[in-house]
LUMPA-136774 format. One line per 5 residues: number of its first residue (from 1); their letters; for each residue z, x, y of N, C-alpha, C. Coordinates in nm, 4 decimals. Last residue first. Layout:
NUM = a = Z/X/Y/Z/X/Y/Z/X/Y; ... .
***
This chain:
225 = rrlgv = 0.8286/2.8654/-0.2925/0.8493/2.8336/-0.4328/0.9490/2.9297/-0.4943; 0.9741/2.8223/0.0356/0.8917/2.8954/-0.0608/0.9263/2.8507/-0.2023; 0.9601/2.6781/0.3645/1.0127/2.6800/0.2280/0.9179/2.7603/0.1403; 1.0479/2.6647/0.7003/0.9571/2.7208/0.6025/1.0254/2.7293/0.4683; 1.0892/2.4171/0.9419/1.1513/2.4882/0.8311/1.0406/2.5385/0.7397 .
220 = frrga = 1.1164/2.3446/1.2928/1.0384/2.3653/1.1712/1.1220/2.4415/1.0685; 1.1231/2.1438/1.5880/1.1913/2.2264/1.4887/1.1133/2.2281/1.3576; 1.0445/2.1433/1.9426/1.0225/2.0958/1.8056/1.0869/2.1938/1.7075; 1.0580/2.2528/2.1952/1.1403/2.1366/2.1662/1.1214/2.0781/2.0282; 0.8897/2.4768/2.1730/0.8549/2.3668/2.2634/0.9300/2.2382/2.2289 .
215 = aqwtl = 1.0170/2.5611/1.8623/0.9146/2.5905/1.9628/0.8859/2.4645/2.0418; 1.2194/2.7183/1.6147/1.1999/2.6144/1.7144/1.0925/2.6585/1.8123; 1.2611/2.7794/1.2603/1.2299/2.8182/1.3968/1.2139/2.6942/1.4848; 1.3579/2.9297/0.9522/1.3601/2.8149/1.0423/1.3231/2.8655/1.1810; 1.2683/3.0407/0.6205/1.2877/3.0607/0.7632/1.3005/2.9267/0.8340 .
210 = srtwg = 1.3003/2.9762/0.3531/1.2656/3.1139/0.3873/1.2849/3.1426/0.5353; 1.4610/2.7819/0.1070/1.4355/2.8037/0.2496/1.4072/2.9508/0.2755; 1.2868/2.6986/-0.1865/1.3934/2.7780/-0.1267/1.3615/2.8001/0.0203; 1.2136/2.4351/-0.4200/1.1845/2.5085/-0.2973/1.3088/2.5831/-0.2493; 1.2506/2.2616/-0.6329/1.2039/2.3963/-0.6612/1.1697/2.4790/-0.5392 .
205 = akpae = 1.3646/2.0262/-0.5722/1.2213/2.0221/-0.6013/1.1644/2.1608/-0.6242; 1.6189/2.0954/-0.5106/1.6015/2.0048/-0.6242/1.4552/1.9960/-0.6660; 1.5925/2.2423/-0.2723/1.6132/2.3127/-0.3999/1.5937/2.2254/-0.5231; 1.5498/2.0304/-0.0684/1.4441/2.1212/-0.1135/1.4714/2.1889/-0.2471; 1.7737/1.8866/0.0180/1.6804/1.8254/-0.0766/1.5886/1.9281/-0.1425 .
200 = aclar = 1.9002/2.0552/0.1975/1.9777/2.0028/0.0852/1.8867/1.9454/-0.0227; 1.7058/2.0990/0.3847/1.7496/2.2146/0.3048/1.8397/2.1725/0.1894; 1.6916/1.8418/0.4980/1.5772/1.8976/0.4245/1.6217/2.0109/0.3330; 1.9455/1.8241/0.6190/1.9082/1.7313/0.5122/1.7915/1.7845/0.4304; 1.9326/2.0314/0.8118/2.0351/2.0325/0.7070/1.9956/1.9432/0.5901 .
195 = tglra = 1.7129/1.9533/0.9778/1.7112/2.0780/0.9015/1.8096/2.0749/0.7862; 1.6609/1.5963/0.9322/1.6826/1.7159/1.0105/1.6848/1.8373/0.9198; 1.4346/1.3412/0.8447/1.5267/1.4447/0.8007/1.5370/1.5531/0.9066; 1.3438/1.0118/0.7892/1.3612/1.1146/0.8918/1.4673/1.2121/0.8432; 1.1026/0.7989/0.6282/1.2248/0.8798/0.6257/1.2247/0.9749/0.7446 .
190 = wrfpa = 0.9906/0.4676/0.5446/0.9743/0.5948/0.6133/1.1072/0.6696/0.6043; 0.8063/0.1883/0.4173/0.9225/0.2775/0.4121/0.8906/0.4127/0.4752; 0.6702/-0.0790/0.6218/0.6628/0.0192/0.5147/0.7847/0.1099/0.5228; 0.5168/-0.3799/0.7523/0.6325/-0.2922/0.7299/0.6098/-0.1960/0.6134; 0.2004/-0.3773/0.9296/0.2859/-0.4243/0.8203/0.4037/-0.3286/0.8016 .
185 = grggr = 0.1931/-0.3448/1.2925/0.1405/-0.3316/1.1582/0.2377/-0.3868/1.0560; 0.1418/-0.5123/1.6078/0.2279/-0.4501/1.5075/0.1573/-0.4461/1.3729; 0.1318/-0.5834/1.9530/0.0594/-0.5473/1.8319/0.1513/-0.4762/1.7339; 0.2960/-0.6066/2.1746/0.2852/-0.7211/2.0843/0.2077/-0.6931/1.9579; 0.3081/-0.3697/2.3001/0.2430/-0.4786/2.3738/0.2228/-0.6016/2.2858 .
180 = gddvh = 0.3996/-0.1668/2.1465/0.4771/-0.2003/2.2650/0.4194/-0.3133/2.3463; 0.2747/-0.1238/1.9100/0.2117/-0.0655/2.0283/0.2853/-0.0983/2.1571; 0.4112/-0.0181/1.6045/0.4223/-0.1134/1.7150/0.3590/-0.0489/1.8382; 0.4482/-0.0034/1.2563/0.3827/0.0517/1.3747/0.3768/-0.0563/1.4811; 0.7735/-0.0480/1.1093/0.6341/-0.0878/1.1253/0.5802/-0.0214/1.2512 .
175 = vevre = 1.0106/0.0467/0.8509/0.9587/0.0459/0.9871/0.8233/-0.0239/0.9891; 1.3025/0.1059/0.6745/1.1786/0.0286/0.6781/1.1368/0.0166/0.8234; 1.4343/0.4346/0.5954/1.4342/0.3065/0.6646/1.3027/0.2340/0.6409; 1.6537/0.6855/0.5431/1.5411/0.6186/0.4792/1.5428/0.4754/0.5303; 1.7802/0.9802/0.7012/1.7706/0.8347/0.6885/1.6425/0.7936/0.6179 .
170 = dvdat = 1.9494/1.2052/0.8470/1.9036/1.1893/0.7088/1.8977/1.0405/0.6818; 1.9768/1.4406/1.1172/1.9631/1.3043/1.0659/1.9143/1.3076/0.9219; 2.0340/1.6022/1.3723/2.0863/1.6209/1.2364/2.0925/1.4846/1.1687; 1.7247/1.6075/1.5625/1.8632/1.5654/1.5401/1.9027/1.5922/1.3953; 1.4630/1.6782/1.5357/1.5471/1.7663/1.6162/1.6949/1.7317/1.6007 .
165 = avevl = 1.3188/1.6578/1.2096/1.3715/1.5934/1.3291/1.4592/1.6915/1.4060; 1.0775/1.9116/1.1083/1.1926/1.8238/1.0871/1.2336/1.7595/1.2192; 0.7863/2.0152/0.9568/0.8475/1.9833/1.0856/0.9569/1.8806/1.0618; 0.7410/2.2622/0.7139/0.7831/2.1250/0.7410/0.8349/2.1142/0.8833; 0.5462/2.4346/0.4926/0.5940/2.4356/0.6305/0.6170/2.2917/0.6741 .
160 = lsgsp = 0.5682/2.5975/0.1948/0.5633/2.4626/0.2514/0.6241/2.4708/0.3904; 0.3875/2.8399/-0.0012/0.4877/2.8012/0.0971/0.4623/2.6596/0.1455; 0.3391/2.9825/-0.3364/0.3035/2.9147/-0.2127/0.4209/2.8816/-0.1232; 0.3272/3.1000/-0.5792/0.3929/3.1765/-0.4736/0.3729/3.1116/-0.3363; 0.1919/2.9053/-0.7288/0.3230/2.9526/-0.7741/0.3985/3.0350/-0.6707 .
155 = salra = 0.0556/2.6741/-0.4792/0.0418/2.7811/-0.5777/0.1805/2.8311/-0.6187; 0.1201/2.3190/-0.4445/0.1244/2.4580/-0.3985/0.1017/2.5549/-0.5136; 0.1360/2.0776/-0.5783/0.0121/2.1108/-0.5083/0.0048/2.2581/-0.4709; 0.3920/2.0657/-0.6742/0.2822/2.0634/-0.7718/0.1494/2.1019/-0.7080; 0.5319/2.0631/-0.4353/0.5500/2.1765/-0.5261/0.4392/2.1814/-0.6312 .
150 = arrll = 0.4599/1.8145/-0.3354/0.4136/1.9347/-0.2654/0.4266/2.0581/-0.3538; 0.6024/1.6545/-0.5172/0.4564/1.6499/-0.5160/0.3994/1.7734/-0.4466; 0.8625/1.7176/-0.4404/0.8174/1.7484/-0.5769/0.6650/1.7495/-0.5839; 0.8591/1.6176/-0.1801/0.8803/1.7611/-0.2017/0.8377/1.8031/-0.3423; 0.8262/1.3450/-0.2360/0.7231/1.4161/-0.1616/0.7367/1.5676/-0.1791 .
145 = aapdg = 1.0640/1.2826/-0.3674/0.9363/1.2680/-0.4381/0.8258/1.3452/-0.3683; 1.2430/1.3362/-0.1560/1.2547/1.4081/-0.2831/1.1240/1.4013/-0.3609; 1.1735/1.1551/0.0498/1.1466/1.2980/0.0648/1.1547/1.3758/-0.0657; 1.0579/0.8650/0.0700/1.1267/0.9318/-0.0410/1.0974/1.0811/-0.0334; 0.8912/0.7346/0.2442/1.0340/0.7049/0.2509/1.1161/0.7686/0.1416 .
140 = gigin = 0.6212/0.7852/0.2645/0.6685/0.7141/0.1459/0.8155/0.6807/0.1473; 0.6735/1.0542/0.4786/0.5739/0.9765/0.4046/0.6350/0.9158/0.2783; 0.8421/1.2253/0.6191/0.8813/1.0851/0.6029/0.7892/1.0025/0.5168; 0.7240/1.4578/0.6601/0.8217/1.4577/0.5519/0.8689/1.3141/0.5255; 0.5785/1.4227/0.8943/0.5209/1.3728/0.7696/0.6090/1.3926/0.6467 .
135 = gdill = 0.6398/1.5025/1.1523/0.7277/1.4056/1.0875/0.6813/1.3583/0.9521; 0.4457/1.6948/1.2133/0.4479/1.5680/1.2872/0.5311/1.4610/1.2170; 0.3659/1.8322/0.8852/0.3930/1.8444/1.0279/0.3940/1.7040/1.0907; 0.3555/1.9827/0.6203/0.4105/1.8494/0.6479/0.4585/1.8522/0.7928; 0.1282/2.1883/0.4417/0.1876/2.1473/0.5687/0.2370/2.0036/0.5643 .
130 = vtdwr = 0.1141/2.4646/0.2259/0.1098/2.3187/0.2375/0.1847/2.2804/0.3646; -0.0577/2.7502/0.1219/0.0274/2.6901/0.2248/0.0053/2.5393/0.2239; -0.2045/2.7910/-0.1070/-0.1058/2.8920/-0.0688/-0.0109/2.8423/0.0388; -0.2857/2.5767/-0.3658/-0.2782/2.5877/-0.2205/-0.1686/2.6874/-0.1833; -0.2953/2.5275/-0.6372/-0.3592/2.6501/-0.5884/-0.3607/2.6620/-0.4356 .
125 = gerpl = -0.2126/2.2856/-0.7368/-0.1468/2.4049/-0.7873/-0.2026/2.5347/-0.7349; -0.5282/2.1391/-0.6979/-0.3851/2.1179/-0.7242/-0.3261/2.2416/-0.7895; -0.7902/2.1362/-0.5924/-0.7146/2.2608/-0.5981/-0.5648/2.2397/-0.6219; -0.8051/1.7967/-0.4653/-0.8678/1.9235/-0.5048/-0.7657/2.0375/-0.5081; -0.5903/1.5389/-0.6036/-0.6449/1.6153/-0.4916/-0.7119/1.7429/-0.5420 .
120 = pdfvs = -0.4960/1.2078/-0.6948/-0.5486/1.3386/-0.7357/-0.6174/1.4085/-0.6184; -0.2439/1.0729/-0.4664/-0.3676/1.0624/-0.5428/-0.4074/1.2010/-0.5954; -0.0388/1.1322/-0.3001/-0.0031/1.1051/-0.4395/-0.1248/1.0754/-0.5269; -0.1484/1.1481/-0.0522/-0.1040/1.2733/-0.1130/-0.0691/1.2551/-0.2599; -0.4332/0.9316/-0.0342/-0.2890/0.9526/-0.0338/-0.2562/1.0869/-0.0965 .
115 = rclas = -0.7293/0.9853/0.1603/-0.6611/0.9776/0.0318/-0.5108/0.9921/0.0534; -0.9960/1.0919/0.2881/-0.9193/0.9693/0.3072/-0.8517/0.9366/0.1745; -1.0039/1.4390/0.3627/-1.0281/1.3317/0.2671/-0.9410/1.2120/0.3024; -1.1607/1.6911/0.5642/-1.0525/1.5964/0.5375/-1.0989/1.4895/0.4397; -1.2230/1.9658/0.7652/-1.2504/1.9071/0.6344/-1.1339/1.8175/0.5979 .
110 = ggarv = -1.3353/1.9689/1.1121/-1.2433/1.9954/1.0022/-1.2913/1.9323/0.8726; -1.4890/1.8982/1.3266/-1.5273/2.0181/1.2528/-1.4335/2.0563/1.1409; -1.4495/1.6594/1.4461/-1.4010/1.7773/1.5190/-1.4354/1.9079/1.4476; -1.5355/1.4826/1.2538/-1.6168/1.4983/1.3753/-1.5777/1.6237/1.4530; -1.3180/1.5058/1.0803/-1.4499/1.5555/1.0381/-1.5399/1.5762/1.1594 .
105 = arava = -1.1160/1.3847/1.2329/-1.1012/1.5220/1.1845/-1.2360/1.5824/1.1480; -1.2176/1.1271/1.2680/-1.1989/1.2140/1.3842/-1.1884/1.3599/1.3422; -1.2118/1.0386/1.0000/-1.3395/1.0453/1.0719/-1.3290/1.1366/1.1936; -0.9372/1.0429/0.9509/-1.0246/1.1331/0.8761/-1.1591/1.1484/0.9478; -0.8560/0.8384/1.1274/-0.8034/0.9745/1.1407/-0.8954/1.0743/1.0720 .
100 = eptvd = -0.9933/0.6185/1.0245/-1.0241/0.6643/1.1596/-0.9738/0.8059/1.1833; -0.8749/0.5870/0.7660/-1.0158/0.6255/0.7808/-1.0485/0.6785/0.9194; -0.5693/0.7105/0.6673/-0.6329/0.6312/0.7723/-0.7773/0.6748/0.7922; -0.4393/0.8796/0.4963/-0.4756/0.7477/0.4435/-0.5519/0.6630/0.5442; -0.5395/1.2195/0.4588/-0.4778/1.1149/0.5395/-0.5263/0.9805/0.4872 .
95 = vglar = -0.5570/1.5680/0.4297/-0.5607/1.4382/0.3621/-0.4847/1.3383/0.4481; -0.7495/1.8602/0.5000/-0.6539/1.7592/0.5408/-0.6678/1.6360/0.4537; -0.7912/2.1956/0.4115/-0.8246/2.0574/0.3818/-0.7127/1.9676/0.4322; -0.9273/2.5188/0.4576/-0.8269/2.4192/0.4945/-0.8789/2.2794/0.4662; -0.9578/2.8477/0.4414/-1.0049/2.7309/0.3678/-0.8973/2.6258/0.3858 .
90 = hgraa = -0.9597/3.0110/0.7597/-0.8908/2.9609/0.6423/-0.9750/2.8560/0.5705; -1.0740/3.0939/0.9982/-1.1263/3.1478/0.8743/-1.0546/3.1047/0.7483; -1.0070/2.9734/1.2287/-0.9415/3.1022/1.2022/-0.9880/3.1642/1.0702; -1.1372/2.7360/1.2068/-1.1871/2.8292/1.3071/-1.1265/2.9683/1.2886; -0.9713/2.6170/1.0176/-1.1081/2.6517/0.9795/-1.1666/2.7534/1.0772 .
85 = latvl = -0.7465/2.5772/1.1806/-0.7388/2.6680/1.0661/-0.8782/2.7110/1.0206; -0.8415/2.3852/1.3599/-0.8020/2.5180/1.4091/-0.7949/2.6193/1.2958; -0.8809/2.1735/1.1787/-0.9938/2.2256/1.2577/-0.9630/2.3658/1.3084; -0.6262/2.1293/1.0854/-0.7284/2.1750/0.9902/-0.8496/2.2312/1.0631; -0.5025/2.0506/1.3307/-0.4595/2.1716/1.2608/-0.5660/2.2205/1.1626 .
80 = rgpgc = -0.6280/1.8155/1.4189/-0.6240/1.9314/1.5085/-0.5884/2.0599/1.4339; -0.6758/1.5684/1.2820/-0.7283/1.6942/1.2310/-0.7194/1.8162/1.3202; -0.5727/1.3146/1.3140/-0.7068/1.3408/1.3654/-0.7555/1.4834/1.3464; -0.3803/1.3429/1.0120/-0.4132/1.2706/1.1341/-0.5530/1.3046/1.1812; -0.2883/1.4657/0.7815/-0.3511/1.5507/0.8834/-0.3820/1.4786/1.0126 .
75 = gidlv = -0.1149/1.4404/0.5567/-0.1041/1.3537/0.6730/-0.1647/1.4201/0.7948; -0.0991/1.7757/0.4743/-0.0678/1.6408/0.4267/-0.0404/1.5514/0.5468; -0.3151/2.0265/0.4523/-0.2400/1.9561/0.5567/-0.2223/1.8109/0.5135; -0.3376/2.3205/0.2772/-0.3482/2.1755/0.2621/-0.2575/2.1104/0.3656; -0.5094/2.6276/0.2857/-0.4054/2.5435/0.3451/-0.4381/2.3968/0.3221 .
70 = pgacr = -0.5538/2.9527/0.1443/-0.5976/2.8141/0.1537/-0.4813/2.7229/0.1951; -0.3720/3.2053/0.3382/-0.4607/3.1596/0.2311/-0.5116/3.0185/0.2525; -0.1004/3.1021/0.5423/-0.1671/3.2076/0.4668/-0.2565/3.1441/0.3607; 0.0518/3.0292/0.8522/-0.0300/2.9842/0.7396/-0.0988/3.1032/0.6746; 0.1754/3.1050/1.0808/0.2508/3.1245/0.9564/0.1741/3.0766/0.8329 .
65 = dlvtt = 0.0106/3.0299/1.2877/0.0318/3.1732/1.2663/0.1037/3.2022/1.1348; 0.0392/2.7522/1.2816/-0.0872/2.8136/1.2400/-0.0697/2.9612/1.2086; 0.2977/2.7307/1.3907/0.2707/2.6882/1.2530/0.1443/2.7561/1.2012; 0.2587/2.8233/1.6458/0.3574/2.8931/1.5630/0.3442/2.8540/1.4165; 0.0756/2.6356/1.7369/0.0288/2.7714/1.7128/0.1284/2.8509/1.6291 .
60 = daadp = 0.2342/2.4123/1.7816/0.1398/2.4110/1.6695/0.0948/2.5522/1.6342; 0.3568/2.4989/2.0181/0.4371/2.4818/1.8966/0.3480/2.4800/1.7729; 0.1373/2.5015/2.1951/0.2101/2.6256/2.1665/0.2937/2.6152/2.0402; -0.1093/2.2800/2.0404/-0.0304/2.3314/2.1515/0.0474/2.4554/2.1075; -0.4466/2.2108/1.9449/-0.3125/2.2571/1.9087/-0.2389/2.3147/2.0294 .
55 = eacwr = -0.6018/1.9508/2.1472/-0.6052/2.0819/2.0834/-0.4623/2.1228/2.0438; -0.5218/1.6017/2.0711/-0.5571/1.7138/2.1584/-0.5740/1.8415/2.0776; -0.4200/1.4061/1.9131/-0.5653/1.4032/1.9362/-0.6131/1.5167/2.0259; -0.1476/1.4509/1.9152/-0.2181/1.4583/1.7878/-0.3682/1.4709/1.8077; -0.0919/1.3979/2.1847/-0.0793/1.5355/2.1334/-0.1551/1.5508/2.0029 .
50 = evdlp = -0.1381/1.1192/2.1906/-0.2163/1.2084/2.2760/-0.2093/1.3530/2.2267; 0.0553/1.0214/2.0107/-0.0867/1.0108/1.9790/-0.1699/1.1087/2.0614; 0.3389/1.0523/1.9151/0.2719/1.1296/2.0188/0.1209/1.1357/1.9940; 0.5477/0.7782/1.8929/0.4481/0.8565/1.8205/0.3564/0.9219/1.9239; 0.8958/0.7078/1.9321/0.7626/0.7267/1.9916/0.6745/0.8147/1.9033 .
45 = llwgd = 1.0797/0.4843/1.7609/1.0468/0.6263/1.7546/0.9082/0.6441/1.8142; 1.3201/0.2381/1.8454/1.1815/0.2840/1.8516/1.1736/0.4352/1.8425; 1.5188/-0.0264/1.7118/1.5088/0.1130/1.7542/1.3650/0.1614/1.7450; 1.5317/-0.2785/1.5976/1.4694/-0.2660/1.7281/1.4550/-0.1241/1.7783; 1.6183/-0.2960/1.3412/1.7186/-0.3203/1.4442/1.6638/-0.3025/1.5846 .
40 = grrly = 1.3960/-0.2232/1.1923/1.4333/-0.3634/1.1965/1.5359/-0.3953/1.3028; 1.2135/0.0237/1.3871/1.3032/-0.0191/1.2810/1.3377/-0.1661/1.2977; 0.8915/0.1196/1.4726/1.0036/0.0333/1.5083/1.0832/-0.0030/1.3838; 0.7090/0.3821/1.5960/0.7626/0.3254/1.4736/0.8854/0.2458/1.5135; 0.4583/0.3357/1.8551/0.5942/0.3609/1.8079/0.6076/0.3243/1.6607 .
35 = lpgrg = 0.2509/0.4161/2.1283/0.2621/0.3761/1.9889/0.3985/0.4208/1.9378; 0.0545/0.3711/2.4316/0.1779/0.4007/2.3573/0.1723/0.3500/2.2137; -0.1742/0.6367/2.3398/-0.0684/0.5416/2.3084/-0.0611/0.4363/2.4182; -0.5096/0.7461/2.2640/-0.3995/0.7192/2.3565/-0.2983/0.6228/2.2958; -0.7505/0.7627/2.1335/-0.6798/0.8869/2.1591/-0.5595/0.8703/2.2492 .
30 = trlae = -0.8958/0.5454/2.0514/-0.8923/0.5721/2.1950/-0.8297/0.7075/2.2278; -0.8618/0.5626/1.7755/-0.9966/0.5474/1.8302/-1.0009/0.5843/1.9779; -0.5855/0.5739/1.7531/-0.6644/0.6915/1.7172/-0.8060/0.6826/1.7736; -0.5228/0.3126/1.8299/-0.4732/0.4251/1.9097/-0.5509/0.5523/1.8788; -0.6428/0.1723/1.6192/-0.6940/0.1560/1.7553/-0.6482/0.2703/1.8445 .
25 = aypda = -0.4812/0.2462/1.4057/-0.6223/0.2856/1.4052/-0.6822/0.2741/1.5445; -0.2381/0.1225/1.4913/-0.2488/0.2678/1.4731/-0.3937/0.3136/1.4788; -0.2086/-0.1537/1.5076/-0.2608/-0.0826/1.6246/-0.2770/0.0686/1.6071; -0.4641/-0.1850/1.2547/-0.4280/-0.1769/1.3952/-0.2788/-0.2072/1.4052; -0.4164/-0.0141/0.9388/-0.4316/-0.1322/1.0219/-0.4079/-0.0996/1.1681 .
20 = rwala = -0.3546/0.2060/0.7941/-0.4970/0.1798/0.8158/-0.5189/0.0667/0.9150; -0.0817/0.1998/0.7666/-0.1378/0.2987/0.8578/-0.2858/0.2741/0.8828; -0.0545/-0.0064/0.5759/-0.0007/-0.0239/0.7106/-0.0638/0.0739/0.8096; -0.1741/0.1041/0.3510/-0.2310/-0.0160/0.4084/-0.1823/-0.0380/0.5503; -0.0020/0.3215/0.2999/-0.1423/0.3440/0.3322/-0.2036/0.2231/0.4003 .
15 = pealq = 0.2505/0.2449/0.2129/0.2289/0.2644/0.3557/0.0836/0.2857/0.3935; 0.2162/0.2399/-0.0791/0.2110/0.1184/0.0004/0.1892/0.1421/0.1492; 0.2590/0.4674/-0.2287/0.1281/0.4527/-0.1662/0.1191/0.3311/-0.0754; 0.5064/0.4417/-0.3432/0.4917/0.5401/-0.2371/0.3595/0.5249/-0.1640; 0.4494/0.2447/-0.5364/0.5459/0.2189/-0.4311/0.5269/0.3136/-0.3146 .
10 = atvad = 0.2633/0.3756/-0.6995/0.2247/0.2551/-0.6277/0.3192/0.2275/-0.5124; 0.4220/0.5867/-0.8008/0.3026/0.6151/-0.7218/0.2619/0.4945/-0.6399; 0.6128/0.4386/-0.9442/0.6538/0.5233/-0.8330/0.5356/0.5503/-0.7425; 0.4492/0.3182/-1.1357/0.5264/0.2345/-1.0443/0.5717/0.3139/-0.9233; 0.3463/0.5236/-1.2880/0.2571/0.4539/-1.1974/0.3328/0.3691/-1.0973 .
5 = grlam = 0.6594/0.6801/-1.3287/0.5145/0.6857/-1.3482/0.4360/0.6132/-1.2422; 0.9357/0.4575/-1.2539/0.8749/0.5738/-1.3173/0.7224/0.5628/-1.3112; 1.2384/0.3632/-1.0934/1.0957/0.3449/-1.1109/1.0357/0.4718/-1.1677; 1.5583/0.2491/-1.2043/1.4717/0.3570/-1.1575/1.3260/0.3239/-1.1854; 1.7237/-0.0378/-1.0887/1.6565/0.0279/-1.2002/1.5609/0.1319/-1.1458 .
***
């Protein structure tokens, strides 16, 4: 049976509790891994905590250079992008469900809220650029719902910059955060999309592909309203 209204929001918000728990919060406190997303079959997706907690790298700079106007960073983590955007003169806001991530972002000089993307947010419908970087198209395990939400947050002429998987993948899975040493978080839904899968989903939410690019082994897609 299809879920509607508040039920959809509640379902998509469930990962918030998992991301707030150790070992993810502990990794952010120390700025170090190892940290993984683990599927039920044992497959591990490494999470690049050290890169998230560092200054923007060359690939990040290609994203920053494509940002225009006010920028909303969904799943901002420790805030390297919102901090860099503020230094460039952008009005930039990060949102993240993990208090430790938001605290790090604010300490670094960025602006961030501890909130789900599906919660009410400032400037809805007026963000010129929306970011889904570091695999955050996976938030909630329902890319279609996330793309629709991003469309409501963006301005009528806004853009959405998405980091996609390097593989041609389209999966919705249940995972948990794992530190490789026995620490694990609660299970939650996640998604992984490559370029082809994202470009198949985007038009249903009102987005049109405007560009694709690669940098330092990472892949990105730019979408426009």
